[in-house]
PDB file of N, CA, C and O in Angstrom:
ATOM      1  N   UNK A   1      78.013  18.633  19.010  1.00  0.00           N
ATOM      2  CA  UNK A   1      77.321  17.150  18.058  1.00  0.00           C
ATOM      3  C   UNK A   1      75.729  16.649  18.861  1.00  0.00           C
ATOM      4  O   UNK A   1      75.655  16.333  20.048  1.00  0.00           O
ATOM      5  N   UNK A   2      74.683  16.673  18.003  1.00  0.00           N
ATOM      6  CA  UNK A   2      73.577  16.180  18.193  1.00  0.00           C
ATOM      7  C   UNK A   2      73.432  14.981  17.281  1.00  0.00           C
ATOM      8  O   UNK A   2      73.514  14.992  16.053  1.00  0.00           O
ATOM      9  N   UNK A   3      73.120  13.564  18.361  1.00  0.00           N
ATOM     10  CA  UNK A   3      72.602  12.418  17.764  1.00  0.00           C
ATOM     11  C   UNK A   3      70.576  12.934  17.614  1.00  0.00           C
ATOM     12  O   UNK A   3      69.850  13.636  18.318  1.00  0.00           O
ATOM     13  N   UNK A   4      70.349  12.148  16.360  1.00  0.00           N
ATOM     14  CA  UNK A   4      69.099  11.983  15.554  1.00  0.00           C
ATOM     15  C   UNK A   4      68.610  10.404  15.813  1.00  0.00           C
ATOM     16  O   UNK A   4      69.567   9.737  16.207  1.00  0.00           O
ATOM     17  N   UNK A   5      67.752   9.864  15.734  1.00  0.00           N
ATOM     18  CA  UNK A   5      67.873   8.449  15.493  1.00  0.00           C
ATOM     19  C   UNK A   5      67.045   8.676  14.251  1.00  0.00           C
ATOM     20  O   UNK A   5      66.358   9.689  14.122  1.00  0.00           O
ATOM     21  N   UNK A   6      67.132   7.492  13.114  1.00  0.00           N
ATOM     22  CA  UNK A   6      66.125   7.917  12.297  1.00  0.00           C
ATOM     23  C   UNK A   6      66.476   5.854  11.514  1.00  0.00           C
ATOM     24  O   UNK A   6      67.301   4.959  11.328  1.00  0.00           O
ATOM     25  N   UNK A   7      64.709   6.408  11.339  1.00  0.00           N
ATOM     26  CA  UNK A   7      63.769   5.162  11.064  1.00  0.00           C
ATOM     27  C   UNK A   7      63.495   4.802   9.515  1.00  0.00           C
ATOM     28  O   UNK A   7      63.411   5.753   8.737  1.00  0.00           O
ATOM     29  N   UNK A   8      63.335   3.344   8.961  1.00  0.00           N
ATOM     30  CA  UNK A   8      62.337   3.768   8.250  1.00  0.00           C
ATOM     31  C   UNK A   8      61.656   2.598   8.010  1.00  0.00           C
ATOM     32  O   UNK A   8      62.306   1.566   7.845  1.00  0.00           O
ATOM     33  N   UNK A   9      60.161   2.581   7.951  1.00  0.00           N
ATOM     34  CA  UNK A   9      58.698   2.043   7.518  1.00  0.00           C
ATOM     35  C   UNK A   9      58.570   2.347   6.026  1.00  0.00           C
ATOM     36  O   UNK A   9      58.537   3.301   5.249  1.00  0.00           O
ATOM     37  N   UNK A  10      58.507   0.783   6.053  1.00  0.00           N
ATOM     38  CA  UNK A  10      57.816   0.478   4.686  1.00  0.00           C
ATOM     39  C   UNK A  10      56.251   0.863   5.001  1.00  0.00           C
ATOM     40  O   UNK A  10      55.648   0.419   5.978  1.00  0.00           O
ATOM     41  N   UNK A  11      55.456   2.110   3.644  1.00  0.00           N
ATOM     42  CA  UNK A  11      53.972   2.416   3.991  1.00  0.00           C
ATOM     43  C   UNK A  11      53.275   0.907   3.308  1.00  0.00           C
ATOM     44  O   UNK A  11      52.183   0.473   3.676  1.00  0.00           O
ATOM     45  N   UNK A  12      53.920   0.408   2.529  1.00  0.00           N
ATOM     46  CA  UNK A  12      53.322  -0.333   1.929  1.00  0.00           C
ATOM     47  C   UNK A  12      52.955  -1.906   3.266  1.00  0.00           C
ATOM     48  O   UNK A  12      52.196  -2.267   4.165  1.00  0.00           O
ATOM     49  N   UNK A  13      53.712  -2.157   2.766  1.00  0.00           N
ATOM     50  CA  UNK A  13      53.130  -3.049   4.346  1.00  0.00           C
ATOM     51  C   UNK A  13      52.854  -2.488   5.662  1.00  0.00           C
ATOM     52  O   UNK A  13      51.921  -3.021   6.262  1.00  0.00           O
ATOM     53  N   UNK A  14      53.486  -1.487   6.269  1.00  0.00           N
ATOM     54  CA  UNK A  14      52.547  -1.213   7.596  1.00  0.00           C
ATOM     55  C   UNK A  14      50.525  -1.151   6.776  1.00  0.00           C
ATOM     56  O   UNK A  14      49.647  -1.878   7.240  1.00  0.00           O
ATOM     57  N   UNK A  15      50.299  -0.301   5.769  1.00  0.00           N
ATOM     58  CA  UNK A  15      49.524  -0.536   5.096  1.00  0.00           C
ATOM     59  C   UNK A  15      48.759  -1.671   5.198  1.00  0.00           C
ATOM     60  O   UNK A  15      47.862  -1.640   6.041  1.00  0.00           O
ATOM     61  N   UNK A  16      48.924  -2.846   4.422  1.00  0.00           N
ATOM     62  CA  UNK A  16      48.524  -3.820   4.524  1.00  0.00           C
ATOM     63  C   UNK A  16      48.934  -4.406   5.883  1.00  0.00           C
ATOM     64  O   UNK A  16      48.007  -5.163   6.173  1.00  0.00           O
ATOM     65  N   UNK A  17      49.902  -4.446   6.920  1.00  0.00           N
ATOM     66  CA  UNK A  17      49.503  -4.764   8.614  1.00  0.00           C
ATOM     67  C   UNK A  17      48.381  -4.382   8.619  1.00  0.00           C
ATOM     68  O   UNK A  17      47.629  -5.270   8.216  1.00  0.00           O
ATOM     69  N   UNK A  18      47.754  -3.260   8.943  1.00  0.00           N
ATOM     70  CA  UNK A  18      46.516  -2.376   9.145  1.00  0.00           C
ATOM     71  C   UNK A  18      45.200  -2.753   9.149  1.00  0.00           C
ATOM     72  O   UNK A  18      44.293  -2.741   9.981  1.00  0.00           O
ATOM     73  N   UNK A  19      45.432  -3.378   7.054  1.00  0.00           N
ATOM     74  CA  UNK A  19      43.801  -3.681   6.734  1.00  0.00           C
ATOM     75  C   UNK A  19      44.008  -5.291   7.516  1.00  0.00           C
ATOM     76  O   UNK A  19      43.007  -5.559   8.181  1.00  0.00           O
ATOM     77  N   UNK A  20      44.966  -6.269   7.561  1.00  0.00           N
ATOM     78  CA  UNK A  20      45.293  -7.741   8.526  1.00  0.00           C
ATOM     79  C   UNK A  20      44.505  -6.682   9.702  1.00  0.00           C
ATOM     80  O   UNK A  20      43.365  -6.360   9.368  1.00  0.00           O
ATOM     81  N   UNK A  21      44.874  -6.261  10.696  1.00  0.00           N
ATOM     82  CA  UNK A  21      44.742  -6.009  11.995  1.00  0.00           C
ATOM     83  C   UNK A  21      42.931  -5.723  11.611  1.00  0.00           C
ATOM     84  O   UNK A  21      42.171  -6.636  11.934  1.00  0.00           O
ATOM     85  N   UNK A  22      42.334  -4.482  10.947  1.00  0.00           N
ATOM     86  CA  UNK A  22      41.001  -4.213  10.991  1.00  0.00           C
ATOM     87  C   UNK A  22      39.757  -5.346  10.414  1.00  0.00           C
ATOM     88  O   UNK A  22      38.528  -5.278  10.448  1.00  0.00           O
ATOM     89  N   UNK A  23      40.835  -6.535   9.811  1.00  0.00           N
ATOM     90  CA  UNK A  23      40.033  -7.802   9.018  1.00  0.00           C
ATOM     91  C   UNK A  23      39.584  -8.722  10.471  1.00  0.00           C
ATOM     92  O   UNK A  23      38.520  -9.296  10.704  1.00  0.00           O
ATOM     93  N   UNK A  24      40.747  -8.618  11.265  1.00  0.00           N
ATOM     94  CA  UNK A  24      41.195 -10.047  12.636  1.00  0.00           C
ATOM     95  C   UNK A  24      40.270  -9.126  13.755  1.00  0.00           C
ATOM     96  O   UNK A  24      40.085  -9.785  14.778  1.00  0.00           O
ATOM     97  N   UNK A  25      39.615  -7.698  13.810  1.00  0.00           N
ATOM     98  CA  UNK A  25      39.789  -7.156  14.721  1.00  0.00           C
ATOM     99  C   UNK A  25      37.835  -6.921  14.275  1.00  0.00           C
ATOM    100  O   UNK A  25      36.984  -6.702  15.137  1.00  0.00           O
ATOM    101  N   UNK A  26      37.613  -7.013  13.136  1.00  0.00           N
ATOM    102  CA  UNK A  26      36.126  -6.880  13.323  1.00  0.00           C
ATOM    103  C   UNK A  26      35.415  -8.122  13.411  1.00  0.00           C
ATOM    104  O   UNK A  26      34.186  -8.167  13.358  1.00  0.00           O
ATOM    105  N   UNK A  27      36.601  -9.760  13.626  1.00  0.00           N
ATOM    106  CA  UNK A  27      35.396 -10.465  14.810  1.00  0.00           C
ATOM    107  C   UNK A  27      34.936 -10.305  15.764  1.00  0.00           C
ATOM    108  O   UNK A  27      33.714 -10.243  15.902  1.00  0.00           O
ATOM    109  N   UNK A  28      35.819 -10.183  16.763  1.00  0.00           N
ATOM    110  CA  UNK A  28      35.337 -10.057  18.638  1.00  0.00           C
ATOM    111  C   UNK A  28      34.260  -8.781  18.801  1.00  0.00           C
ATOM    112  O   UNK A  28      33.502  -8.505  19.731  1.00  0.00           O
ATOM    113  N   UNK A  29      34.560  -7.962  17.217  1.00  0.00           N
ATOM    114  CA  UNK A  29      33.884  -6.654  17.541  1.00  0.00           C
ATOM    115  C   UNK A  29      32.004  -6.932  17.082  1.00  0.00           C
ATOM    116  O   UNK A  29      31.029  -6.380  17.593  1.00  0.00           O
ATOM    117  N   UNK A  30      32.042  -8.129  15.802  1.00  0.00           N
ATOM    118  CA  UNK A  30      31.040  -8.767  15.071  1.00  0.00           C
ATOM    119  C   UNK A  30      30.023  -9.355  16.510  1.00  0.00           C
ATOM    120  O   UNK A  30      28.891  -9.269  16.984  1.00  0.00           O
ATOM    121  N   UNK A  31      31.763 -10.166  16.814  1.00  0.00           N
ATOM    122  CA  UNK A  31      30.567 -11.561  17.906  1.00  0.00           C
ATOM    123  C   UNK A  31      30.037 -10.596  19.284  1.00  0.00           C
ATOM    124  O   UNK A  31      29.346 -11.087  20.176  1.00  0.00           O
ATOM    125  N   UNK A  32      30.505  -9.101  19.281  1.00  0.00           N
ATOM    126  CA  UNK A  32      29.791  -8.619  20.969  1.00  0.00           C
ATOM    127  C   UNK A  32      28.631  -8.249  20.200  1.00  0.00           C
ATOM    128  O   UNK A  32      27.588  -8.792  20.564  1.00  0.00           O
ATOM    129  N   UNK A  33      28.558  -7.456  19.224  1.00  0.00           N
ATOM    130  CA  UNK A  33      27.229  -7.259  18.828  1.00  0.00           C
ATOM    131  C   UNK A  33      26.402  -8.008  18.974  1.00  0.00           C
ATOM    132  O   UNK A  33      25.475  -7.800  19.758  1.00  0.00           O
ATOM    133  N   UNK A  34      26.509  -9.027  18.296  1.00  0.00           N
ATOM    134  CA  UNK A  34      25.980 -10.200  17.496  1.00  0.00           C
ATOM    135  C   UNK A  34      24.995 -10.889  19.115  1.00  0.00           C
ATOM    136  O   UNK A  34      23.868 -11.374  19.217  1.00  0.00           O
ATOM    137  N   UNK A  35      26.073 -10.618  20.129  1.00  0.00           N
ATOM    138  CA  UNK A  35      25.179 -11.399  21.098  1.00  0.00           C
ATOM    139  C   UNK A  35      25.041 -10.237  22.364  1.00  0.00           C
ATOM    140  O   UNK A  35      24.791 -10.646  23.498  1.00  0.00           O
ATOM    141  N   UNK A  36      25.223  -8.725  22.094  1.00  0.00           N
ATOM    142  CA  UNK A  36      24.468  -7.493  22.839  1.00  0.00           C
ATOM    143  C   UNK A  36      23.676  -7.650  23.673  1.00  0.00           C
ATOM    144  O   UNK A  36      23.704  -7.243  24.834  1.00  0.00           O
ATOM    145  N   UNK A  37      22.572  -8.517  22.921  1.00  0.00           N
ATOM    146  CA  UNK A  37      21.349  -8.478  24.038  1.00  0.00           C
ATOM    147  C   UNK A  37      20.913  -9.594  24.826  1.00  0.00           C
ATOM    148  O   UNK A  37      19.819  -9.827  25.340  1.00  0.00           O
ATOM    149  N   UNK A  38      21.951 -10.213  24.817  1.00  0.00           N
ATOM    150  CA  UNK A  38      21.899 -11.101  25.958  1.00  0.00           C
ATOM    151  C   UNK A  38      22.362 -11.157  27.497  1.00  0.00           C
ATOM    152  O   UNK A  38      22.998 -10.523  28.339  1.00  0.00           O
ATOM    153  N   UNK A  39      21.993 -11.744  27.402  1.00  0.00           N
ATOM    154  CA  UNK A  39      22.024 -11.515  29.249  1.00  0.00           C
ATOM    155  C   UNK A  39      23.657 -12.117  30.034  1.00  0.00           C
ATOM    156  O   UNK A  39      24.041 -11.458  31.000  1.00  0.00           O
ATOM    157  N   UNK A  40      24.114 -12.751  29.798  1.00  0.00           N
ATOM    158  CA  UNK A  40      25.482 -12.864  30.048  1.00  0.00           C
ATOM    159  C   UNK A  40      26.337 -12.312  29.683  1.00  0.00           C
ATOM    160  O   UNK A  40      27.336 -12.198  30.393  1.00  0.00           O
ATOM    161  N   UNK A  41      26.258 -11.685  28.267  1.00  0.00           N
ATOM    162  CA  UNK A  41      26.971 -10.787  27.570  1.00  0.00           C
ATOM    163  C   UNK A  41      27.226  -9.135  28.328  1.00  0.00           C
ATOM    164  O   UNK A  41      28.039  -8.338  27.858  1.00  0.00           O
ATOM    165  N   UNK A  42      26.587  -8.912  29.245  1.00  0.00           N
ATOM    166  CA  UNK A  42      26.724  -8.296  29.971  1.00  0.00           C
ATOM    167  C   UNK A  42      27.878  -8.309  31.616  1.00  0.00           C
ATOM    168  O   UNK A  42      28.383  -7.477  32.370  1.00  0.00           O
ATOM    169  N   UNK A  43      27.823  -9.652  31.484  1.00  0.00           N
ATOM    170  CA  UNK A  43      28.729  -9.942  32.526  1.00  0.00           C
ATOM    171  C   UNK A  43      30.375  -9.814  31.900  1.00  0.00           C
ATOM    172  O   UNK A  43      31.285  -9.829  32.729  1.00  0.00           O
ATOM    173  N   UNK A  44      30.643  -9.715  30.729  1.00  0.00           N
ATOM    174  CA  UNK A  44      32.276  -9.558  29.891  1.00  0.00           C
ATOM    175  C   UNK A  44      32.269  -8.129  30.233  1.00  0.00           C
ATOM    176  O   UNK A  44      31.611  -7.286  30.844  1.00  0.00           O
ATOM    177  N   UNK A  45      33.467  -8.303  29.443  1.00  0.00           N
ATOM    178  CA  UNK A  45      34.057  -6.595  28.954  1.00  0.00           C
ATOM    179  C   UNK A  45      33.830  -6.274  27.722  1.00  0.00           C
ATOM    180  O   UNK A  45      34.655  -5.652  27.052  1.00  0.00           O
ATOM    181  N   UNK A  46      32.604  -6.687  27.246  1.00  0.00           N
ATOM    182  CA  UNK A  46      32.366  -6.476  25.245  1.00  0.00           C
ATOM    183  C   UNK A  46      32.631  -5.283  25.300  1.00  0.00           C
ATOM    184  O   UNK A  46      33.808  -5.019  25.054  1.00  0.00           O
ATOM    185  N   UNK A  47      31.600  -3.975  25.664  1.00  0.00           N
ATOM    186  CA  UNK A  47      31.772  -2.439  25.516  1.00  0.00           C
ATOM    187  C   UNK A  47      33.378  -2.055  25.704  1.00  0.00           C
ATOM    188  O   UNK A  47      33.780  -1.298  24.822  1.00  0.00           O
ATOM    189  N   UNK A  48      33.621  -2.149  25.948  1.00  0.00           N
ATOM    190  CA  UNK A  48      35.654  -2.097  26.702  1.00  0.00           C
ATOM    191  C   UNK A  48      36.102  -2.486  25.898  1.00  0.00           C
ATOM    192  O   UNK A  48      36.929  -1.643  25.551  1.00  0.00           O
ATOM    193  N   UNK A  49      36.169  -3.817  24.851  1.00  0.00           N
ATOM    194  CA  UNK A  49      37.072  -4.520  24.052  1.00  0.00           C
ATOM    195  C   UNK A  49      36.572  -3.189  22.825  1.00  0.00           C
ATOM    196  O   UNK A  49      37.463  -2.404  22.498  1.00  0.00           O
ATOM    197  N   UNK A  50      35.429  -3.039  22.325  1.00  0.00           N
ATOM    198  CA  UNK A  50      34.726  -2.998  21.254  1.00  0.00           C
ATOM    199  C   UNK A  50      35.506  -1.058  20.947  1.00  0.00           C
ATOM    200  O   UNK A  50      36.150  -0.506  20.054  1.00  0.00           O
ATOM    201  N   UNK A  51      34.899  -0.648  22.353  1.00  0.00           N
ATOM    202  CA  UNK A  51      35.881   0.902  22.204  1.00  0.00           C
ATOM    203  C   UNK A  51      36.850   1.100  22.646  1.00  0.00           C
ATOM    204  O   UNK A  51      37.187   2.244  22.951  1.00  0.00           O
ATOM    205  N   UNK A  52      37.657  -0.005  22.835  1.00  0.00           N
ATOM    206  CA  UNK A  52      39.111  -0.311  23.046  1.00  0.00           C
ATOM    207  C   UNK A  52      39.642  -0.069  21.511  1.00  0.00           C
ATOM    208  O   UNK A  52      40.362   0.898  21.261  1.00  0.00           O
ATOM    209  N   UNK A  53      39.213  -1.081  20.419  1.00  0.00           N
ATOM    210  CA  UNK A  53      39.301  -1.747  19.251  1.00  0.00           C
ATOM    211  C   UNK A  53      39.133   0.024  18.605  1.00  0.00           C
ATOM    212  O   UNK A  53      39.861   0.977  18.331  1.00  0.00           O
ATOM    213  N   UNK A  54      38.533  -0.127  18.603  1.00  0.00           N
ATOM    214  CA  UNK A  54      37.949   1.148  17.437  1.00  0.00           C
ATOM    215  C   UNK A  54      38.521   2.180  17.368  1.00  0.00           C
ATOM    216  O   UNK A  54      38.833   2.746  16.321  1.00  0.00           O
ATOM    217  N   UNK A  55      38.894   2.843  19.315  1.00  0.00           N
ATOM    218  CA  UNK A  55      39.844   3.950  19.270  1.00  0.00           C
ATOM    219  C   UNK A  55      41.241   4.055  18.558  1.00  0.00           C
ATOM    220  O   UNK A  55      41.726   4.929  17.839  1.00  0.00           O
ATOM    221  N   UNK A  56      41.890   2.391  19.189  1.00  0.00           N
ATOM    222  CA  UNK A  56      43.305   2.208  18.480  1.00  0.00           C
ATOM    223  C   UNK A  56      43.137   1.878  17.268  1.00  0.00           C
ATOM    224  O   UNK A  56      44.202   1.276  17.137  1.00  0.00           O
ATOM    225  N   UNK A  57      42.604   1.784  16.185  1.00  0.00           N
ATOM    226  CA  UNK A  57      42.636   1.893  15.051  1.00  0.00           C
ATOM    227  C   UNK A  57      41.987   3.157  14.758  1.00  0.00           C
ATOM    228  O   UNK A  57      42.361   3.292  13.593  1.00  0.00           O
ATOM    229  N   UNK A  58      41.364   4.049  14.973  1.00  0.00           N
ATOM    230  CA  UNK A  58      41.482   5.429  14.312  1.00  0.00           C
ATOM    231  C   UNK A  58      42.780   6.541  15.152  1.00  0.00           C
ATOM    232  O   UNK A  58      42.986   7.749  15.040  1.00  0.00           O
ATOM    233  N   UNK A  59      43.282   5.749  15.766  1.00  0.00           N
ATOM    234  CA  UNK A  59      44.386   6.008  16.290  1.00  0.00           C
ATOM    235  C   UNK A  59      45.254   6.099  15.601  1.00  0.00           C
ATOM    236  O   UNK A  59      45.812   7.175  15.389  1.00  0.00           O
ATOM    237  N   UNK A  60      45.688   4.705  14.927  1.00  0.00           N
ATOM    238  CA  UNK A  60      46.808   4.081  13.327  1.00  0.00           C
ATOM    239  C   UNK A  60      46.531   5.116  12.633  1.00  0.00           C
ATOM    240  O   UNK A  60      47.387   5.914  12.249  1.00  0.00           O
ATOM    241  N   UNK A  61      44.872   5.243  12.321  1.00  0.00           N
ATOM    242  CA  UNK A  61      44.457   5.720  11.227  1.00  0.00           C
ATOM    243  C   UNK A  61      44.739   7.261  10.837  1.00  0.00           C
ATOM    244  O   UNK A  61      44.848   7.704   9.694  1.00  0.00           O
ATOM    245  N   UNK A  62      44.827   7.936  11.986  1.00  0.00           N
ATOM    246  CA  UNK A  62      45.149   9.745  12.185  1.00  0.00           C
ATOM    247  C   UNK A  62      46.324   9.166  12.017  1.00  0.00           C
ATOM    248  O   UNK A  62      46.522   9.131  10.803  1.00  0.00           O
ATOM    249  N   UNK A  63      47.239   8.676  12.609  1.00  0.00           N
ATOM    250  CA  UNK A  63      48.791   9.075  12.475  1.00  0.00           C
ATOM    251  C   UNK A  63      48.732   8.325  11.077  1.00  0.00           C
ATOM    252  O   UNK A  63      49.876   8.671  10.781  1.00  0.00           O
ATOM    253  N   UNK A  64      48.377   7.659  10.092  1.00  0.00           N
ATOM    254  CA  UNK A  64      48.294   7.569   9.260  1.00  0.00           C
ATOM    255  C   UNK A  64      48.172   8.655   8.162  1.00  0.00           C
ATOM    256  O   UNK A  64      48.752   8.735   7.079  1.00  0.00           O
ATOM    257  N   UNK A  65      47.379   9.360   8.663  1.00  0.00           N
ATOM    258  CA  UNK A  65      47.222  11.116   7.704  1.00  0.00           C
ATOM    259  C   UNK A  65      47.885  12.037   7.952  1.00  0.00           C
ATOM    260  O   UNK A  65      47.760  13.206   7.587  1.00  0.00           O
ATOM    261  N   UNK A  66      48.769  11.479   8.706  1.00  0.00           N
ATOM    262  CA  UNK A  66      50.395  12.565   8.951  1.00  0.00           C
ATOM    263  C   UNK A  66      50.672  12.350   8.184  1.00  0.00           C
ATOM    264  O   UNK A  66      50.578  13.289   7.393  1.00  0.00           O
ATOM    265  N   UNK A  67      51.249  11.068   7.591  1.00  0.00           N
ATOM    266  CA  UNK A  67      51.891  10.802   6.510  1.00  0.00           C
ATOM    267  C   UNK A  67      52.045  11.672   4.901  1.00  0.00           C
ATOM    268  O   UNK A  67      52.931  11.796   4.056  1.00  0.00           O
ATOM    269  N   UNK A  68      50.988  12.031   5.037  1.00  0.00           N
ATOM    270  CA  UNK A  68      49.858  12.644   3.882  1.00  0.00           C
ATOM    271  C   UNK A  68      50.455  14.005   3.344  1.00  0.00           C
ATOM    272  O   UNK A  68      49.842  14.657   2.499  1.00  0.00           O
TER     273      UNK A  68
END
C-alpha cells in the first residue's frame, strides 16, 4: 500500500494573491529605484532586495505556467 498526499489549491484565489504580492512588492522596489543615486542608499541592501523580489516573483510565475 502506498500513501499519497492530495492537496487542493484554489487557483483563482492564488492568482489574486499573486497580484496583491506584486503590487506591494513594487513599493520597496520603486523606493529603491528612486533613491539609487543617493549616497546613503549604497549603505543598504537595496540591490539585494530588488533582485530577491524579482527572483521570487519570477519563480512563482514560472510555477504558475506549469499549471497550464
